Residue frames as a rotation matrix with the C-alpha (Angstrom) as fourth column:
MET 1
0.966 -0.087 0.242 -6.28
-0.066 0.826 0.560 15.52
-0.248 -0.557 0.792 6.94
THR 2
0.219 -0.973 -0.073 -2.53
-0.870 -0.229 0.437 14.93
-0.442 -0.032 -0.896 7.30
GLU 3
0.085 -0.275 -0.958 -0.61
-0.744 0.622 -0.245 12.34
0.663 0.733 -0.152 5.41
ARG 4
0.952 0.276 0.130 -0.48
-0.291 0.696 0.657 8.88
0.090 -0.663 0.743 6.81
PRO 5
0.246 -0.927 0.282 2.82
-0.857 -0.072 0.510 7.82
-0.453 -0.368 -0.812 8.29
LEU 6
0.372 -0.125 -0.920 4.74
-0.667 0.653 -0.358 5.11
0.645 0.747 0.160 6.44
SER 7
-0.147 -0.407 -0.901 6.24
0.362 0.826 -0.432 3.55
0.921 -0.389 0.026 9.58
PHE 8
0.633 0.440 -0.637 5.92
0.706 0.009 0.708 3.62
0.317 -0.898 -0.305 13.31
HIS 9
-0.282 -0.815 -0.506 9.07
0.909 -0.395 0.131 5.78
-0.307 -0.424 0.852 13.54
ASP 10
-0.731 -0.017 0.682 7.36
0.398 -0.823 0.406 8.52
0.554 0.568 0.609 11.48
ILE 11
0.415 0.908 -0.056 4.62
0.576 -0.215 0.789 8.96
0.704 -0.359 -0.612 14.17
PRO 12
-0.186 -0.409 0.894 5.26
-0.348 -0.823 -0.449 11.98
0.919 -0.395 0.010 16.37
LEU 13
-0.892 -0.219 -0.396 5.62
0.283 0.412 -0.866 11.41
0.353 -0.885 -0.305 20.17
VAL 14
-0.589 0.731 -0.345 2.51
0.198 -0.284 -0.938 13.43
-0.784 -0.621 0.022 20.80
LEU 15
-0.831 0.300 0.469 -0.47
0.507 0.060 0.860 13.41
0.230 0.952 -0.202 18.45
THR 16
-0.694 0.719 -0.047 -3.53
-0.651 -0.654 -0.386 15.43
-0.309 -0.237 0.921 17.95
VAL 17
0.016 0.769 0.639 -6.93
-0.029 0.639 -0.768 13.75
-0.999 -0.006 0.032 17.20
GLU 18
0.756 0.205 -0.621 -6.49
-0.577 -0.239 -0.781 14.94
-0.308 0.949 -0.063 13.50
GLU 19
-0.097 -0.893 -0.440 -3.17
-0.984 0.152 -0.092 13.28
0.149 0.424 -0.893 13.30
LEU 20
-0.604 -0.042 0.796 -4.54
-0.408 0.874 -0.264 10.05
-0.684 -0.484 -0.545 14.70
MET 21
0.474 0.879 -0.049 -7.32
-0.450 0.193 -0.872 9.77
-0.757 0.435 0.487 12.05
PRO 22
0.531 -0.197 -0.824 -5.12
-0.777 0.276 -0.566 8.86
0.339 0.941 -0.007 9.02
ILE 23
-0.618 -0.752 0.231 -2.99
-0.785 0.570 -0.243 6.44
0.051 -0.332 -0.942 11.18
LEU 24
-0.636 0.444 0.631 -6.00
-0.073 0.780 -0.622 4.42
-0.768 -0.442 -0.464 12.02
CYS 25
-0.925 0.375 0.060 -7.85
0.070 0.013 0.997 5.17
0.373 0.927 -0.038 8.74
ILE 26
-0.196 0.907 -0.374 -10.89
0.976 0.141 -0.168 6.36
-0.099 -0.398 -0.912 10.74
GLY 27
0.052 0.363 0.930 -13.01
0.490 -0.821 0.293 9.56
0.870 0.441 -0.220 10.63
ARG 28
-0.568 -0.273 0.777 -13.15
-0.332 -0.788 -0.519 12.45
0.753 -0.553 0.357 13.00
ASN 29
0.285 0.820 0.496 -16.21
-0.845 -0.029 0.534 11.19
0.452 -0.572 0.685 14.91
THR 30
0.803 -0.097 -0.588 -14.72
0.202 0.973 0.115 7.70
0.561 -0.211 0.800 15.47
ALA 31
-0.255 -0.966 0.033 -11.34
0.395 -0.135 -0.909 9.19
0.882 -0.219 0.416 16.57
PHE 32
-0.476 0.171 0.862 -13.12
-0.659 -0.719 -0.221 11.39
0.582 -0.674 0.455 19.21
ALA 33
0.615 0.789 -0.012 -15.34
-0.602 0.479 0.639 8.45
0.510 -0.385 0.769 20.29
LEU 34
0.376 -0.619 -0.690 -12.16
0.463 0.770 -0.439 6.30
0.803 -0.155 0.576 20.95
VAL 35
-0.632 -0.708 0.315 -10.67
0.183 -0.531 -0.827 9.07
0.753 -0.465 0.465 23.01
ARG 36
-0.248 0.603 0.758 -13.76
-0.791 -0.578 0.201 9.96
0.560 -0.550 0.620 24.84
SER 37
0.761 0.536 -0.366 -14.51
-0.295 0.788 0.540 6.30
0.578 -0.303 0.758 25.75
GLY 38
0.457 -0.668 0.587 -10.97
-0.807 -0.033 0.590 5.87
-0.375 -0.743 -0.554 27.07
GLN 39
0.909 -0.175 0.378 -10.13
0.298 0.907 -0.298 3.13
-0.291 0.383 0.877 24.64
ILE 40
0.086 -0.912 0.402 -7.23
0.672 -0.245 -0.699 5.40
0.736 0.330 0.591 23.55
LYS 41
0.381 -0.045 -0.924 -5.93
0.840 -0.402 0.366 7.23
-0.387 -0.915 -0.115 26.62
SER 42
0.130 -0.321 0.938 -5.29
0.581 -0.742 -0.335 10.96
0.803 0.589 0.090 26.12
ILE 43
-0.377 -0.145 -0.915 -4.26
0.816 -0.520 -0.254 14.00
-0.439 -0.842 0.315 28.11
ARG 44
0.573 0.610 0.547 -5.73
0.766 -0.636 -0.092 17.40
0.291 0.472 -0.832 27.93
ALA 45
-0.670 -0.699 -0.250 -4.01
0.729 -0.683 -0.045 20.77
-0.140 -0.212 0.967 27.79
GLY 46
-0.708 0.588 -0.391 -6.86
-0.473 -0.806 -0.356 23.19
-0.525 -0.067 0.849 28.39
LYS 47
0.380 0.916 -0.130 -9.37
-0.650 0.164 -0.742 22.41
-0.658 0.366 0.658 25.59
GLN 48
0.130 -0.443 -0.887 -6.86
-0.933 0.248 -0.261 20.58
0.336 0.862 -0.381 23.52
ILE 49
0.824 0.043 0.565 -6.58
-0.262 0.913 0.312 16.74
-0.502 -0.405 0.764 23.44
ARG 50
0.092 -0.893 -0.440 -3.23
-0.969 0.021 -0.246 15.07
0.229 0.449 -0.864 23.00
ILE 51
0.976 0.177 0.127 -2.46
-0.196 0.967 0.161 11.40
-0.095 -0.182 0.979 22.54
LEU 52
0.148 -0.981 0.128 0.93
-0.780 -0.036 0.625 10.08
-0.608 -0.192 -0.770 23.46
LYS 53
-0.036 -0.203 -0.978 2.53
-0.903 0.426 -0.055 7.67
0.428 0.882 -0.199 20.95
HIS 54
-0.950 -0.296 0.097 2.95
-0.297 0.769 -0.566 5.10
0.093 -0.567 -0.818 23.73
GLU 55
-0.372 0.884 0.284 -0.83
-0.352 0.149 -0.924 5.19
-0.859 -0.444 0.256 24.38
LEU 56
0.351 0.486 -0.800 -1.53
-0.926 0.052 -0.374 4.56
-0.140 0.872 0.468 20.63
LEU 57
-0.511 -0.595 -0.620 0.83
-0.611 0.759 -0.226 1.58
0.605 0.263 -0.752 20.79
GLU 58
-0.879 0.223 0.421 -1.04
-0.267 0.500 -0.824 0.28
-0.394 -0.837 -0.380 23.78
TYR 59
0.137 0.986 -0.097 -4.36
-0.660 0.017 -0.751 0.55
-0.739 0.167 0.653 21.95
LEU 60
0.240 -0.023 -0.971 -3.03
-0.940 0.245 -0.238 -1.19
0.243 0.969 0.037 18.82
THR 61
-0.587 -0.596 -0.547 -1.48
-0.403 0.802 -0.441 -4.10
0.702 -0.038 -0.712 20.79
GLY 62
0.278 0.876 -0.394 -4.45
0.036 0.400 0.916 -4.58
0.960 -0.269 0.080 23.05
GLY 63
0.846 0.031 0.532 -2.68
-0.494 -0.330 0.804 -3.40
0.200 -0.944 -0.264 26.17
THR 64
0.829 -0.543 -0.135 0.34
0.559 0.802 0.211 -5.76
-0.006 -0.251 0.968 25.91
GLY 65
0.785 -0.488 -0.381 2.63
-0.384 -0.866 0.320 -2.93
-0.487 -0.105 -0.867 24.95
THR 66
-0.353 -0.875 0.331 4.52
-0.137 0.398 0.907 -5.22
-0.925 0.275 -0.260 22.67
ASN 67
-0.519 0.172 -0.837 4.30
-0.851 -0.008 0.525 -6.03
0.084 0.985 0.150 18.94
VAL 68
0.407 0.768 0.495 1.45
-0.582 0.636 -0.507 -8.45
-0.703 -0.082 0.706 18.20
SER 69
-0.789 -0.600 0.133 2.58
-0.332 0.598 0.729 -11.59
-0.518 0.531 -0.671 16.50
TRP 70
0.066 0.901 -0.430 0.25
-0.949 -0.076 -0.304 -12.19
-0.307 0.428 0.850 13.68
THR 71
0.514 0.035 -0.857 1.67
-0.464 0.852 -0.243 -15.67
0.721 0.523 0.454 12.82
ASP 72
0.757 -0.215 0.617 2.72
-0.468 0.482 0.741 -18.47
-0.457 -0.849 0.264 15.20
THR 73
0.224 -0.774 -0.592 6.28
-0.903 0.063 -0.425 -19.37
0.366 0.630 -0.685 14.02
THR 74
-0.500 -0.443 0.744 6.46
-0.759 0.638 -0.130 -22.35
-0.417 -0.630 -0.655 16.35
ALA 75
-0.409 0.426 0.807 3.67
0.299 0.898 -0.322 -24.16
-0.862 0.109 -0.495 14.69
PRO 76
-0.773 0.113 -0.625 3.24
-0.566 -0.568 0.597 -23.35
-0.287 0.815 0.503 11.04
LEU 77
0.075 0.915 0.395 -0.16
-0.210 0.402 -0.891 -24.19
-0.975 -0.016 0.223 9.65
THR 78
-0.890 -0.150 -0.430 -0.74
-0.442 0.059 0.895 -25.92
-0.109 0.987 -0.119 6.37
MET 79
0.093 0.964 -0.249 -3.91
-0.958 0.155 0.241 -27.26
0.271 0.217 0.938 4.80
GLU 80
-0.105 -0.127 -0.986 -2.56
-0.083 0.989 -0.119 -30.79
0.991 0.069 -0.115 5.50
ASP 81
-0.941 -0.311 -0.136 -2.12
0.125 0.053 -0.991 -30.00
0.315 -0.949 -0.011 9.19
ASP 82
-0.556 0.814 0.165 -5.72
-0.820 -0.507 -0.265 -28.68
-0.132 -0.283 0.950 9.35
SER 83
0.268 0.678 -0.685 -7.23
-0.728 0.608 0.317 -31.71
0.632 0.413 0.656 7.70
CYS 84
-0.403 -0.422 -0.812 -5.24
0.153 0.844 -0.515 -34.07
0.903 -0.331 -0.275 10.00
ARG 85
-0.993 0.096 0.070 -6.48
-0.090 -0.228 -0.969 -32.31
-0.077 -0.969 0.235 13.13
ALA 86
-0.219 0.974 -0.063 -10.02
-0.975 -0.217 0.044 -32.41
0.029 0.071 0.997 11.82
ALA 87
0.154 0.300 -0.941 -9.85
-0.378 0.898 0.225 -36.14
0.913 0.321 0.251 11.28
GLU 88
-0.610 -0.440 -0.659 -8.52
0.407 0.539 -0.737 -36.54
0.679 -0.718 -0.150 14.80
GLY 89
0.394 0.876 -0.276 -11.30
0.773 -0.154 0.615 -34.43
0.497 -0.456 -0.738 16.17
GLY 90
-0.333 -0.664 -0.670 -8.94
0.914 -0.401 -0.057 -31.61
-0.231 -0.631 0.740 17.12
ILE 91
-0.955 0.103 0.277 -10.83
-0.004 -0.942 0.336 -28.75
0.295 0.320 0.900 15.48
ASP 92
-0.654 0.756 0.034 -14.05
-0.297 -0.215 -0.930 -27.42
-0.696 -0.619 0.365 17.01
HIS 93
-0.778 0.399 0.485 -17.05
0.616 0.640 0.460 -29.06
-0.127 0.657 -0.744 15.25
ALA 94
-0.455 0.623 -0.636 -18.99
-0.139 -0.756 -0.640 -25.86
-0.879 -0.203 0.431 14.62
ALA 95
-0.656 0.203 -0.727 -19.73
-0.755 -0.187 0.629 -26.88
-0.009 0.961 0.276 11.02
ARG 96
-0.929 0.356 0.098 -21.88
0.347 0.933 -0.099 -29.88
-0.127 -0.058 -0.990 12.12
């Protein structure tokens, strides 16, 4: 298994399935299943499978092609905000 890249810029433009495995921290069977199912688009050169860096990014971002924002900077959440919304009936009442 190859070393895991430390940044997005360290990932080569074209990957093999073996190079994909440490990036996603998955095994060989899972990597091939993702490619075979089309979840990660690939190209074939004879019997060899290659994944473009762009296609990996598409898979990781859910097809948006942009970086996913893990936090909403326009509305920071605090414990106080959550309890206020719950008191106002703004949070789904799944805990009933």
